[in-house]
C-alpha positions as CSV (number, residue, x, y, z in Angstrom):
1,M,51.5,-11.7,5.4
2,K,49.0,-14.3,4.0
3,V,48.7,-14.6,0.1
4,I,46.6,-16.9,-2.2
5,L,49.4,-18.7,-5.2
6,K,47.4,-17.6,-8.9
7,E,50.2,-20.0,-9.8
8,D,52.4,-22.8,-9.0
9,V,55.7,-21.4,-7.1
10,K,58.1,-24.1,-7.2
11,T,59.5,-22.9,-3.3
12,L,56.2,-21.9,-1.8
13,G,53.0,-24.2,-2.9
14,T,50.4,-24.8,-5.5
15,K,47.9,-22.7,-7.1
16,G,44.8,-22.0,-5.0
17,Q,47.4,-22.8,-1.1
18,V,46.9,-20.0,1.1
19,V,50.5,-19.4,2.2
20,N,52.6,-17.0,4.1
21,V,55.3,-15.1,3.1
22,S,57.5,-11.8,4.0
23,D,55.9,-8.8,2.9
24,G,59.3,-8.0,1.3
25,Y,58.9,-11.3,-0.8
26,Y,55.0,-10.3,-2.1
27,R,56.1,-6.7,-2.7
28,N,59.1,-7.3,-4.8
29,F,58.7,-10.4,-6.4
30,L,55.3,-12.1,-6.1
31,Q,53.2,-9.2,-6.5
32,P,54.8,-7.6,-9.5
33,K,54.5,-10.9,-11.4
34,K,51.1,-11.0,-10.2
35,I,51.5,-14.5,-8.6
36,A,49.7,-13.9,-5.6
37,I,47.2,-11.6,-3.9
38,P,46.6,-10.9,-0.6
39,V,44.1,-13.1,1.7
40,T,41.0,-11.1,2.3
41,D,37.2,-12.0,3.0
42,S,36.4,-11.6,-0.9
43,S,39.6,-13.5,-2.2
44,M,38.8,-16.1,0.0
45,K,35.4,-16.8,-1.3
46,E,36.7,-16.2,-5.0
47,L,38.9,-19.5,-3.8
48,E,36.4,-21.0,-2.4
49,T,34.2,-20.9,-5.7
50,E,37.0,-21.4,-8.1
51,K,37.5,-24.4,-6.0
52,K,34.4,-25.8,-6.5
53,D,34.1,-25.0,-10.3
54,L,37.2,-27.3,-10.6
55,D,35.8,-29.8,-8.7
56,N,32.7,-29.8,-10.7
57,K,34.7,-29.4,-13.9
58,K,37.0,-32.4,-13.0
59,K,33.6,-34.8,-12.0
60,R,32.1,-33.7,-15.3
61,N,35.4,-34.6,-17.3
62,L,35.7,-38.1,-15.4
63,D,31.7,-38.8,-15.9
64,H,32.4,-38.0,-19.7
65,A,35.5,-40.5,-19.6
66,K,33.6,-43.3,-18.0
67,E,30.9,-42.9,-20.6
68,Q,33.6,-42.8,-23.1
69,A,34.8,-46.1,-21.5
70,E,31.7,-47.8,-21.7
71,K,31.1,-47.2,-25.5
72,L,34.4,-48.4,-26.7
73,S,34.0,-51.8,-25.0
74,K,31.2,-52.4,-26.5
75,V,32.7,-51.8,-29.8
76,K,34.7,-54.4,-31.8
77,V,36.9,-52.4,-33.8
78,Q,37.8,-54.4,-37.2
79,I,41.3,-53.6,-39.1
80,K,42.2,-54.7,-42.6
81,A,45.6,-55.7,-43.5
82,K,47.9,-57.6,-46.2
83,C,49.4,-60.8,-44.6
84,G,51.1,-64.1,-46.0
85,D,50.5,-67.8,-45.3
86,K,49.2,-68.6,-42.1
87,G,48.3,-65.3,-41.4
88,K,51.2,-63.5,-40.5
89,L,51.1,-60.3,-41.5
90,F,53.6,-58.0,-43.7
91,G,54.5,-55.6,-41.1
92,S,52.7,-55.1,-37.6
93,I,49.7,-52.7,-36.2
94,T,50.7,-50.1,-34.4
95,S,49.0,-47.8,-32.0
96,Q,48.5,-45.2,-34.5
97,D,46.6,-47.8,-37.0
98,L,44.4,-48.9,-34.0
99,A,43.5,-44.9,-32.9
100,D,42.7,-44.4,-36.7
101,A,40.5,-47.2,-36.9
102,I,38.7,-46.3,-33.6
103,K,38.4,-43.1,-34.6
104,K,37.2,-43.9,-38.1
105,Q,34.5,-46.5,-37.3
106,A,33.8,-46.1,-33.3
107,G,34.0,-41.8,-34.1
108,Q,35.9,-41.9,-30.4
109,D,39.7,-39.5,-30.6
110,I,42.1,-41.4,-28.9
111,P,45.6,-40.2,-29.0
112,K,48.0,-43.3,-29.7
113,K,50.1,-42.4,-26.9
114,K,47.0,-43.4,-24.7
115,I,46.8,-46.9,-26.2
116,S,49.1,-49.2,-25.0
117,L,50.3,-52.8,-26.8
118,E,51.9,-55.5,-24.7
119,T,53.4,-56.9,-27.8
120,A,53.9,-56.1,-31.8
121,I,50.7,-57.6,-33.5
122,K,51.6,-59.9,-36.3
123,Y,49.0,-62.0,-37.3
124,V,45.6,-62.0,-38.1
125,G,43.3,-62.5,-35.3
126,E,41.5,-61.0,-32.1
127,Y,43.0,-59.0,-29.6
128,K,42.4,-56.7,-26.6
129,V,43.8,-53.5,-25.9
130,K,44.0,-51.1,-23.0
131,A,43.9,-47.2,-23.7
132,R,44.3,-45.1,-21.0
133,I,41.1,-42.4,-21.6
134,H,41.8,-40.4,-18.2
135,P,44.0,-40.8,-15.7
136,D,41.6,-42.5,-13.4
137,V,39.9,-44.4,-16.4
138,T,40.9,-47.2,-18.3
139,A,39.2,-48.6,-21.2
140,E,39.9,-52.4,-22.6
141,I,39.4,-52.3,-26.4
142,T,38.4,-55.0,-28.4
143,F,39.5,-55.3,-32.1
144,E,40.1,-57.8,-35.0
145,V,42.8,-58.2,-37.4
146,V,41.3,-59.5,-40.9
147,E,43.0,-60.2,-43.9
148,E,42.9,-57.9,-46.6
149,K,41.1,-59.0,-49.7
150,E,42.6,-58.0,-53.5
151,A,40.2,-57.4,-55.8
């Protein structure tokens, strides 16, 4: 019996895939859990429209991520930090500090886990970091660490 999977099944396949299973397996396991539906003309048409919608959504997300990456590459983010002599910071700049500064200055919300710092930032200066906005899109963000002046 051919069925269309509505969810990922570890031993059978992924969501939207058409697989061949025994009648008993479908009747006793897949159907009661609403994991699969039998293949019919209408279910195949529905599957095709769902795939088209999913492809369109993926394309829109990719386009949005590319726009966001382009905007971020043009922005220069400034972070103020307390420092001692010769520009050495008290502490270091973390990816959370970068995420907060980007959100505040550029208006883009990027999770700290998506920002990759190769080394700890412990000195005043200009740096570049990479932020993974989408699995296929990475933005290079320029930021500057400046000395915080005490009033």
